[in-house]
N, CA, C and O atoms as CSV, one atom per row, in Angstrom:
chain,resi,resn,atom,element,x,y,z
A,1,UNK,N,N,143.251,-75.878,-10.481
A,1,UNK,CA,C,144.222,-74.965,-11.024
A,1,UNK,C,C,144.165,-75.040,-12.548
A,1,UNK,O,O,144.132,-76.133,-13.114
A,2,UNK,N,N,144.153,-73.908,-13.201
A,2,UNK,CA,C,144.102,-73.857,-14.658
A,2,UNK,C,C,145.506,-73.641,-15.211
A,2,UNK,O,O,146.270,-72.816,-14.710
A,3,UNK,N,N,145.829,-74.410,-16.263
A,3,UNK,CA,C,147.138,-74.280,-16.889
A,3,UNK,C,C,147.004,-73.816,-18.331
A,3,UNK,O,O,145.975,-74.007,-18.979
A,4,UNK,N,N,148.082,-73.199,-18.810
A,4,UNK,CA,C,148.141,-72.654,-20.159
A,4,UNK,C,C,149.447,-73.120,-20.791
A,4,UNK,O,O,150.449,-73.306,-20.101
A,5,UNK,N,N,149.425,-73.305,-22.106
A,5,UNK,CA,C,150.636,-73.581,-22.868
A,5,UNK,C,C,150.912,-72.402,-23.783
A,5,UNK,O,O,150.022,-71.932,-24.492
A,6,UNK,N,N,152.149,-71.928,-23.764
A,6,UNK,CA,C,152.610,-70.945,-24.741
A,6,UNK,C,C,153.562,-71.712,-25.659
A,6,UNK,O,O,154.584,-72.227,-25.205
A,7,UNK,N,N,153.233,-71.786,-26.933
A,7,UNK,CA,C,153.978,-72.610,-27.880
A,7,UNK,C,C,155.017,-71.761,-28.614
A,7,UNK,O,O,154.742,-70.646,-29.056
A,8,UNK,N,N,156.227,-72.335,-28.727
A,8,UNK,CA,C,157.346,-71.670,-29.389
A,8,UNK,C,C,157.912,-72.596,-30.456
A,8,UNK,O,O,157.648,-73.798,-30.449
A,9,UNK,N,N,158.686,-72.036,-31.365
A,9,UNK,CA,C,159.194,-72.817,-32.489
A,9,UNK,C,C,160.439,-73.635,-32.156
A,9,UNK,O,O,160.808,-74.521,-32.926
A,10,UNK,N,N,161.099,-73.358,-31.021
A,10,UNK,CA,C,162.311,-74.132,-30.709
A,10,UNK,C,C,162.503,-74.275,-29.207
A,10,UNK,O,O,161.976,-73.496,-28.412
A,11,UNK,N,N,163.264,-75.283,-28.848
A,11,UNK,CA,C,163.592,-75.527,-27.448
A,11,UNK,C,C,164.454,-74.382,-26.906
A,11,UNK,O,O,164.359,-74.036,-25.729
A,12,UNK,N,N,165.282,-73.803,-27.752
A,12,UNK,CA,C,166.136,-72.686,-27.346
A,12,UNK,C,C,165.302,-71.493,-26.875
A,12,UNK,O,O,165.627,-70.858,-25.871
A,13,UNK,N,N,164.235,-71.197,-27.600
A,13,UNK,CA,C,163.380,-70.065,-27.216
A,13,UNK,C,C,162.672,-70.327,-25.887
A,13,UNK,O,O,162.546,-69.426,-25.058
A,14,UNK,N,N,162.216,-71.551,-25.692
A,14,UNK,CA,C,161.562,-71.900,-24.422
A,14,UNK,C,C,162.561,-71.788,-23.276
A,14,UNK,O,O,162.222,-71.287,-22.204
A,15,UNK,N,N,163.778,-72.248,-23.492
A,15,UNK,CA,C,164.792,-72.148,-22.444
A,15,UNK,C,C,165.121,-70.705,-22.088
A,15,UNK,O,O,165.335,-70.388,-20.918
A,16,UNK,N,N,165.163,-69.832,-23.084
A,16,UNK,CA,C,165.394,-68.410,-22.804
A,16,UNK,C,C,164.252,-67.836,-21.974
A,16,UNK,O,O,164.481,-67.062,-21.044
A,17,UNK,N,N,163.023,-68.217,-22.312
A,17,UNK,CA,C,161.867,-67.747,-21.541
A,17,UNK,C,C,161.920,-68.290,-20.114
A,17,UNK,O,O,161.704,-67.547,-19.156
A,18,UNK,N,N,162.208,-69.588,-19.973
A,18,UNK,CA,C,162.288,-70.199,-18.639
A,18,UNK,C,C,163.334,-69.501,-17.783
A,18,UNK,O,O,163.085,-69.216,-16.611
A,19,UNK,N,N,164.499,-69.224,-18.353
A,19,UNK,CA,C,165.566,-68.557,-17.605
A,19,UNK,C,C,165.109,-67.206,-17.089
A,19,UNK,O,O,165.402,-66.835,-15.952
A,20,UNK,N,N,164.400,-66.483,-17.914
A,20,UNK,CA,C,163.917,-65.156,-17.518
A,20,UNK,C,C,162.831,-65.267,-16.455
A,20,UNK,O,O,162.862,-64.538,-15.463
A,21,UNK,N,N,161.886,-66.155,-16.646
A,21,UNK,CA,C,160.716,-66.238,-15.768
A,21,UNK,C,C,160.992,-66.943,-14.441
A,21,UNK,O,O,160.405,-66.573,-13.425
A,22,UNK,N,N,161.857,-67.936,-14.423
A,22,UNK,CA,C,162.125,-68.683,-13.189
A,22,UNK,C,C,163.001,-67.917,-12.206
A,22,UNK,O,O,163.229,-68.399,-11.096
A,23,UNK,N,N,163.493,-66.756,-12.572
A,23,UNK,CA,C,164.349,-65.960,-11.691
A,23,UNK,C,C,163.609,-65.463,-10.454
A,23,UNK,O,O,164.234,-65.220,-9.422
A,24,UNK,N,N,162.306,-65.308,-10.537
A,24,UNK,CA,C,161.538,-64.754,-9.426
A,24,UNK,C,C,160.971,-65.831,-8.503
A,24,UNK,O,O,160.032,-65.568,-7.753
A,25,UNK,N,N,161.522,-67.020,-8.549
A,25,UNK,CA,C,161.037,-68.095,-7.698
A,25,UNK,C,C,159.761,-68.751,-8.201
A,25,UNK,O,O,159.195,-69.606,-7.521
A,26,UNK,N,N,159.309,-68.365,-9.371
A,26,UNK,CA,C,158.132,-68.968,-9.991
A,26,UNK,C,C,158.585,-70.221,-10.738
A,26,UNK,O,O,159.768,-70.376,-11.042
A,27,UNK,N,N,157.647,-71.103,-11.030
A,27,UNK,CA,C,157.999,-72.287,-11.814
A,27,UNK,C,C,157.254,-72.279,-13.133
A,27,UNK,O,O,156.030,-72.159,-13.173
A,28,UNK,N,N,158.009,-72.409,-14.209
A,28,UNK,CA,C,157.480,-72.537,-15.558
A,28,UNK,C,C,158.139,-73.769,-16.159
A,28,UNK,O,O,159.365,-73.846,-16.235
A,29,UNK,N,N,157.325,-74.739,-16.589
A,29,UNK,CA,C,157.859,-75.982,-17.123
A,29,UNK,C,C,157.900,-75.995,-18.637
A,29,UNK,O,O,157.121,-75.310,-19.301
A,30,UNK,N,N,158.825,-76.789,-19.180
A,30,UNK,CA,C,158.928,-76.937,-20.622
A,30,UNK,C,C,158.459,-78.337,-21.005
A,30,UNK,O,O,158.841,-79.327,-20.381
A,31,UNK,N,N,157.624,-78.403,-22.041
A,31,UNK,CA,C,157.163,-79.684,-22.564
A,31,UNK,C,C,157.229,-79.653,-24.084
A,31,UNK,O,O,157.301,-78.584,-24.691
A,32,UNK,N,N,157.203,-80.827,-24.690
A,32,UNK,CA,C,157.019,-80.890,-26.147
A,32,UNK,C,C,155.582,-80.512,-26.403
A,32,UNK,O,O,154.676,-81.013,-25.738
A,33,UNK,N,N,155.366,-79.639,-27.355
A,33,UNK,CA,C,154.009,-79.193,-27.658
A,33,UNK,C,C,153.190,-80.366,-28.194
A,33,UNK,O,O,153.647,-81.084,-29.083
A,34,UNK,N,N,151.993,-80.562,-27.663
A,34,UNK,CA,C,151.119,-81.620,-28.183
A,34,UNK,C,C,150.836,-81.407,-29.672
A,34,UNK,O,O,150.810,-80.271,-30.147
A,35,UNK,N,N,150.626,-82.492,-30.397
A,35,UNK,CA,C,150.361,-82.411,-31.844
A,35,UNK,C,C,149.167,-81.516,-32.158
A,35,UNK,O,O,149.125,-80.874,-33.207
A,36,UNK,N,N,148.205,-81.474,-31.253
A,36,UNK,CA,C,146.994,-80.694,-31.518
A,36,UNK,C,C,147.221,-79.187,-31.478
A,36,UNK,O,O,146.364,-78.426,-31.929
A,37,UNK,N,N,148.371,-78.737,-30.940
A,37,UNK,CA,C,148.610,-77.298,-30.857
A,37,UNK,C,C,149.835,-76.838,-31.636
A,37,UNK,O,O,150.061,-75.636,-31.774
A,38,UNK,N,N,150.627,-77.772,-32.146
A,38,UNK,CA,C,151.847,-77.405,-32.870
A,38,UNK,C,C,151.714,-77.808,-34.331
A,38,UNK,O,O,151.367,-78.947,-34.645
A,39,UNK,N,N,151.989,-76.877,-35.205
A,39,UNK,CA,C,151.914,-77.145,-36.641
A,39,UNK,C,C,152.880,-78.265,-37.011
A,39,UNK,O,O,154.080,-78.161,-36.757
A,40,UNK,N,N,152.376,-79.306,-37.593
A,40,UNK,CA,C,153.200,-80.421,-38.000
A,40,UNK,C,C,153.709,-81.259,-36.840
A,40,UNK,O,O,154.553,-82.135,-37.029
A,41,UNK,N,N,153.202,-80.998,-35.637
A,41,UNK,CA,C,153.629,-81.757,-34.471
A,41,UNK,C,C,154.987,-81.353,-33.937
A,41,UNK,O,O,155.524,-82.017,-33.051
A,42,UNK,N,N,155.554,-80.273,-34.462
A,42,UNK,CA,C,156.864,-79.810,-34.008
A,42,UNK,C,C,156.691,-78.582,-33.133
A,42,UNK,O,O,155.814,-77.754,-33.378
A,43,UNK,N,N,157.493,-78.472,-32.154
A,43,UNK,CA,C,157.467,-77.298,-31.312
A,43,UNK,C,C,157.575,-77.662,-29.845
A,43,UNK,O,O,157.432,-78.821,-29.456
A,44,UNK,N,N,157.827,-76.660,-29.057
A,44,UNK,CA,C,157.958,-76.815,-27.617
A,44,UNK,C,C,157.082,-75.771,-26.950
A,44,UNK,O,O,156.775,-74.728,-27.527
A,45,UNK,N,N,156.687,-76.075,-25.721
A,45,UNK,CA,C,155.775,-75.175,-25.030
A,45,UNK,C,C,156.240,-74.922,-23.604
A,45,UNK,O,O,156.902,-75.747,-22.974
A,46,UNK,N,N,155.870,-73.771,-23.137
A,46,UNK,CA,C,156.042,-73.397,-21.748
A,46,UNK,C,C,154.695,-73.654,-21.085
A,46,UNK,O,O,153.673,-73.150,-21.550
A,47,UNK,N,N,154.681,-74.434,-19.999
A,47,UNK,CA,C,153.434,-74.749,-19.295
A,47,UNK,C,C,153.447,-74.020,-17.962
A,47,UNK,O,O,154.415,-74.098,-17.206
A,48,UNK,N,N,152.353,-73.305,-17.682
A,48,UNK,CA,C,152.309,-72.480,-16.484
A,48,UNK,C,C,150.871,-72.232,-16.068
A,48,UNK,O,O,149.937,-72.519,-16.818
A,49,UNK,N,N,150.698,-71.696,-14.861
A,49,UNK,CA,C,149.367,-71.381,-14.358
A,49,UNK,C,C,148.794,-70.191,-15.124
A,49,UNK,O,O,149.515,-69.260,-15.484
A,50,UNK,N,N,147.490,-70.240,-15.365
A,50,UNK,CA,C,146.805,-69.239,-16.175
A,50,UNK,C,C,147.051,-67.804,-15.700
A,50,UNK,O,O,147.190,-66.894,-16.516
A,51,UNK,N,N,147.106,-67.606,-14.384
A,51,UNK,CA,C,147.277,-66.240,-13.874
A,51,UNK,C,C,148.672,-65.670,-14.147
A,51,UNK,O,O,148.904,-64.484,-13.914
A,52,UNK,N,N,149.599,-66.492,-14.636
A,52,UNK,CA,C,150.950,-66.023,-14.971
A,52,UNK,C,C,151.058,-65.564,-16.425
A,52,UNK,O,O,152.133,-65.158,-16.868
A,53,UNK,N,N,149.967,-65.626,-17.158
A,53,UNK,CA,C,149.989,-65.261,-18.577
A,53,UNK,C,C,150.524,-63.850,-18.832
A,53,UNK,O,O,151.315,-63.679,-19.759
A,54,UNK,N,N,150.133,-62.829,-18.057
A,54,UNK,CA,C,150.704,-61.501,-18.300
A,54,UNK,C,C,152.229,-61.456,-18.155
A,54,UNK,O,O,152.897,-60.736,-18.898
A,55,UNK,N,N,152.780,-62.213,-17.212
A,55,UNK,CA,C,154.244,-62.274,-17.049
A,55,UNK,C,C,154.907,-62.869,-18.285
A,55,UNK,O,O,155.940,-62.381,-18.745
A,56,UNK,N,N,154.304,-63.926,-18.817
A,56,UNK,CA,C,154.856,-64.587,-19.999
A,56,UNK,C,C,154.795,-63.653,-21.206
A,56,UNK,O,O,155.759,-63.548,-21.964
A,57,UNK,N,N,153.676,-62.986,-21.380
A,57,UNK,CA,C,153.532,-62.057,-22.505
A,57,UNK,C,C,154.569,-60.932,-22.425
A,57,UNK,O,O,155.180,-60.567,-23.429
A,58,UNK,N,N,154.757,-60.395,-21.235
A,58,UNK,CA,C,155.718,-59.308,-21.046
A,58,UNK,C,C,157.150,-59.794,-21.300
A,58,UNK,O,O,157.926,-59.104,-21.961
A,59,UNK,N,N,157.503,-60.972,-20.782
A,59,UNK,CA,C,158.851,-61.513,-20.982
A,59,UNK,C,C,159.128,-61.761,-22.462
A,59,UNK,O,O,160.216,-61.452,-22.950
A,60,UNK,N,N,158.153,-62.315,-23.175
A,60,UNK,CA,C,158.333,-62.565,-24.610
A,60,UNK,C,C,158.562,-61.258,-25.363
A,60,UNK,O,O,159.410,-61.182,-26.252
A,61,UNK,N,N,157.804,-60.243,-24.999
A,61,UNK,CA,C,157.968,-58.936,-25.655
A,61,UNK,C,C,159.346,-58.349,-25.360
A,61,UNK,O,O,160.013,-57.845,-26.263
A,62,UNK,N,N,159.772,-58.414,-24.104
A,62,UNK,CA,C,161.078,-57.868,-23.722
A,62,UNK,C,C,162.226,-58.601,-24.407
A,62,UNK,O,O,163.228,-57.985,-24.770
A,63,UNK,N,N,162.087,-59.911,-24.584
A,63,UNK,CA,C,163.137,-60.708,-25.219
A,63,UNK,C,C,163.019,-60.738,-26.738
A,63,UNK,O,O,163.914,-61.245,-27.414
A,64,UNK,N,N,161.939,-60.206,-27.281
A,64,UNK,CA,C,161.733,-60.222,-28.727
A,64,UNK,C,C,161.456,-61.610,-29.263
A,64,UNK,O,O,161.860,-61.948,-30.376
A,65,UNK,N,N,160.762,-62.418,-28.466
A,65,UNK,CA,C,160.454,-63.799,-28.841
A,65,UNK,C,C,158.990,-63.910,-29.236
A,65,UNK,O,O,158.104,-63.450,-28.516
A,66,UNK,N,N,158.747,-64.524,-30.388
A,66,UNK,CA,C,157.378,-64.710,-30.872
A,66,UNK,C,C,156.753,-65.952,-30.243
A,66,UNK,O,O,157.356,-67.025,-30.220
A,67,UNK,N,N,155.546,-65.785,-29.739
A,67,UNK,CA,C,154.770,-66.909,-29.228
A,67,UNK,C,C,153.891,-67.390,-30.378
A,67,UNK,O,O,153.132,-66.603,-30.942
A,68,UNK,N,N,153.982,-68.668,-30.731
A,68,UNK,CA,C,153.229,-69.209,-31.863
A,68,UNK,C,C,151.765,-69.456,-31.543
A,68,UNK,O,O,150.950,-69.590,-32.456
A,69,UNK,N,N,151.420,-69.518,-30.277
A,69,UNK,CA,C,150.036,-69.721,-29.872
A,69,UNK,C,C,149.951,-69.916,-28.373
A,69,UNK,O,O,150.892,-70.393,-27.739
A,70,UNK,N,N,148.816,-69.542,-27.817
A,70,UNK,CA,C,148.561,-69.718,-26.394
A,70,UNK,C,C,147.298,-70.550,-26.261
A,70,UNK,O,O,146.272,-70.232,-26.862
A,71,UNK,N,N,147.371,-71.619,-25.472
A,71,UNK,CA,C,146.284,-72.580,-25.368
A,71,UNK,C,C,145.967,-72.879,-23.903
A,71,UNK,O,O,146.865,-73.115,-23.094
A,72,UNK,N,N,144.699,-72.865,-23.585
A,72,UNK,CA,C,144.244,-73.239,-22.248
A,72,UNK,C,C,144.085,-74.753,-22.214
A,72,UNK,O,O,143.547,-75.351,-23.146
A,73,UNK,N,N,144.555,-75.364,-21.133
A,73,UNK,CA,C,144.530,-76.815,-20.984
A,73,UNK,C,C,143.266,-77.256,-20.245
A,73,UNK,O,O,142.871,-76.651,-19.248
A,74,UNK,N,N,142.640,-78.319,-20.753
A,74,UNK,CA,C,141.434,-78.878,-20.134
A,74,UNK,C,C,141.656,-80.371,-19.891
A,74,UNK,O,O,142.122,-81.086,-20.778
A,75,UNK,N,N,141.324,-80.835,-18.698
A,75,UNK,CA,C,141.399,-82.261,-18.392
A,75,UNK,C,C,140.116,-82.937,-18.854
A,75,UNK,O,O,139.016,-82.470,-18.561
A,76,UNK,N,N,140.268,-84.035,-19.577
A,76,UNK,CA,C,139.122,-84.809,-20.026
A,76,UNK,C,C,138.863,-85.953,-19.056
A,76,UNK,O,O,139.747,-86.341,-18.291
A,77,UNK,N,N,137.651,-86.490,-19.089
A,77,UNK,CA,C,137.275,-87.577,-18.183
A,77,UNK,C,C,138.137,-88.821,-18.342
A,77,UNK,O,O,138.335,-89.559,-17.377
A,78,UNK,N,N,138.648,-89.064,-19.532
A,78,UNK,CA,C,139.449,-90.273,-19.780
A,78,UNK,C,C,140.927,-90.088,-19.407
A,78,UNK,O,O,141.747,-90.964,-19.680
A,79,UNK,N,N,141.262,-88.967,-18.794
A,79,UNK,CA,C,142.633,-88.719,-18.366
A,79,UNK,C,C,143.476,-87.971,-19.382
A,79,UNK,O,O,144.591,-87.551,-19.073
A,80,UNK,N,N,142.961,-87.800,-20.584
A,80,UNK,CA,C,143.670,-87.040,-21.606
A,80,UNK,C,C,143.451,-85.551,-21.393
A,80,UNK,O,O,142.695,-85.127,-20.519
A,81,UNK,N,N,144.136,-84.772,-22.221
A,81,UNK,CA,C,144.000,-83.327,-22.152
A,81,UNK,C,C,143.531,-82.782,-23.497
A,81,UNK,O,O,143.835,-83.341,-24.551
A,82,UNK,N,N,142.788,-81.684,-23.439
A,82,UNK,CA,C,142.365,-80.973,-24.651
A,82,UNK,C,C,142.823,-79.536,-24.491
A,82,UNK,O,O,143.074,-79.074,-23.377
A,83,UNK,N,N,142.931,-78.831,-25.611
A,83,UNK,CA,C,143.452,-77.470,-25.592
A,83,UNK,C,C,142.554,-76.554,-26.415
A,83,UNK,O,O,142.095,-76.911,-27.500
A,84,UNK,N,N,142.319,-75.369,-25.869
A,84,UNK,CA,C,141.523,-74.346,-26.546
A,84,UNK,C,C,142.419,-73.139,-26.761
A,84,UNK,O,O,143.051,-72.649,-25.825
A,85,UNK,N,N,142.471,-72.661,-28.002
A,85,UNK,CA,C,143.319,-71.500,-28.306
A,85,UNK,C,C,142.730,-70.246,-27.663
A,85,UNK,O,O,141.544,-69.956,-27.818
A,86,UNK,N,N,143.570,-69.510,-26.942
A,86,UNK,CA,C,143.136,-68.265,-26.304
A,86,UNK,C,C,143.960,-67.069,-26.789
A,86,UNK,O,O,143.659,-65.932,-26.425
A,87,UNK,N,N,144.964,-67.299,-27.578
A,87,UNK,CA,C,145.763,-66.190,-28.082
A,87,UNK,C,C,146.734,-66.618,-29.126
A,87,UNK,O,O,147.483,-65.792,-29.648
């Protein structure tokens, strides 16, 4: 399963997105954005399956919320994760 992070500038924005998206029985998790994807190590992210990206983009547009970056998650052999910017 492929996961994506959508990074936001505050926990409040992520919570608004989660409230909107979790209404349809889907699960979207909130995490602290990894230092490698958040400017200055600050920020929060919505973590979700890659195929849900269009739903997230649409919800952000409808709510007028800016996404600071979208990153695809990769599992490394040592158990860590790496991220590639996709939007």
